[in-house]
C-alpha positions as CSV (number, residue, x, y, z in Angstrom):
1,M,5.9,19.2,17.7
2,D,6.7,21.8,20.3
3,N,3.3,23.5,20.3
4,C,1.0,20.5,19.9
5,I,-1.3,20.2,22.9
6,F,-1.7,16.4,22.5
7,C,2.1,15.9,22.3
8,K,2.3,17.9,25.6
9,I,-0.3,15.7,27.1
10,A,1.5,12.5,26.0
11,K,4.8,13.9,27.5
12,R,2.9,14.7,30.8
13,E,3.6,18.4,30.4
14,I,-0.2,19.1,30.5
15,P,-2.5,17.0,32.8
16,A,-5.3,14.9,31.4
17,N,-7.9,12.6,32.9
18,K,-6.3,9.4,31.4
19,I,-8.1,6.1,31.0
20,Y,-5.4,4.2,29.2
21,E,-1.7,4.5,28.4
22,D,1.0,2.3,26.9
23,E,4.2,3.0,25.0
24,D,2.4,3.9,21.8
25,I,-1.1,5.2,22.7
26,L,-2.9,7.4,25.2
27,A,-6.6,7.7,25.9
28,F,-8.1,10.4,28.0
29,H,-11.5,12.1,28.6
30,D,-12.4,15.0,26.3
31,I,-12.5,18.3,28.2
32,H,-15.7,19.3,26.3
33,P,-17.7,16.0,26.2
34,A,-20.5,15.7,23.6
35,A,-22.1,12.8,25.4
36,P,-21.9,10.9,28.7
37,V,-18.9,9.0,27.4
38,H,-16.5,11.0,25.3
39,F,-12.8,10.2,25.2
40,L,-9.9,10.7,22.8
41,L,-7.5,8.1,21.7
42,I,-4.2,9.4,20.3
43,P,-0.9,8.0,19.1
44,K,2.1,9.3,21.1
45,L,3.8,9.6,17.8
46,H,2.9,13.0,16.3
47,V,1.0,12.6,13.0
48,D,-0.9,15.7,11.9
49,S,-4.0,13.9,10.6
50,L,-5.4,10.7,9.0
51,A,-4.4,12.3,5.7
52,D,-0.8,11.9,6.7
53,I,-1.0,8.1,7.4
54,D,1.0,5.8,5.3
55,G,2.2,2.2,5.3
56,S,4.6,2.8,8.1
57,H,1.7,3.5,10.5
58,H,0.0,0.2,9.7
59,D,0.7,-1.5,13.1
60,L,0.0,1.7,15.1
61,L,-3.4,2.3,13.5
62,G,-4.3,-1.4,13.8
63,K,-3.5,-1.2,17.5
64,M,-5.6,1.9,18.0
65,L,-8.6,0.3,16.2
66,V,-8.4,-2.9,18.2
67,L,-8.2,-0.9,21.4
68,T,-11.2,1.3,20.6
69,P,-14.0,-1.1,21.3
70,K,-12.3,-2.5,24.4
71,L,-11.9,1.0,26.0
72,A,-15.5,2.0,24.9
73,K,-16.9,-1.1,26.6
74,E,-14.9,-0.4,29.8
75,Q,-16.2,3.2,29.8
76,G,-19.8,2.0,29.7
77,C,-20.6,1.7,25.9
78,S,-21.6,-1.9,25.9
79,E,-24.4,-1.4,23.4
80,G,-22.6,0.8,20.9
81,F,-20.5,3.9,20.4
82,R,-19.5,6.3,17.6
83,T,-15.9,6.7,16.5
84,I,-15.0,10.0,14.7
85,I,-11.8,11.0,13.1
86,N,-12.0,14.6,11.9
87,T,-9.4,15.1,9.1
88,G,-8.2,18.5,8.0
89,R,-9.6,21.9,8.5
90,V,-12.6,21.3,6.2
91,G,-13.2,18.0,8.0
92,G,-13.6,19.8,11.3
93,Q,-10.2,18.9,12.8
94,E,-9.2,21.5,15.4
95,V,-6.1,19.9,17.0
96,F,-3.6,18.8,14.3
97,H,-2.5,15.6,15.9
98,L,-4.3,12.4,14.8
99,H,-7.0,11.5,17.3
100,F,-10.1,9.4,17.5
101,H,-13.2,10.7,19.3
102,I,-15.1,7.8,21.0
103,I,-18.6,8.9,21.9
104,G,-21.5,7.1,23.5
105,G,-23.7,6.7,26.5
106,H,-27.0,5.4,27.5
107,Q,-29.1,6.8,24.7
108,R,-29.0,6.4,20.9
109,L,-26.8,9.1,19.3
110,P,-28.4,11.4,16.8
111,G,-27.8,10.8,13.1
112,M,-24.7,12.3,11.6
113,I,-25.9,13.4,8.1
114,H,-29.0,15.5,7.8
115,Q,-30.9,15.4,4.5
116,G,-32.1,18.8,3.4
């Protein structure tokens, strides 16, 4: 996708503070961190969102999920972390390129669902 910021980062057209890269996946620090540790994990292949995943993405998604705890631990999240995949506009997705937010730090993260 020509206008996708994450595709541009993956192609090295836009700089990012990378923490991991291989032929399929890229991980880099979020520019607006929500916690002491906050990085994004993206496939280099453009997929708009989790809603667009199908059986052909099985190996790629598996690789991303296996890599997530390894990178989280390397970034200092040895006692836990949160993984978020916002999906679609209503799900809070802002960049329409599949990405995982991995968030953690030294304190317990607040609850996600507030009962009203």
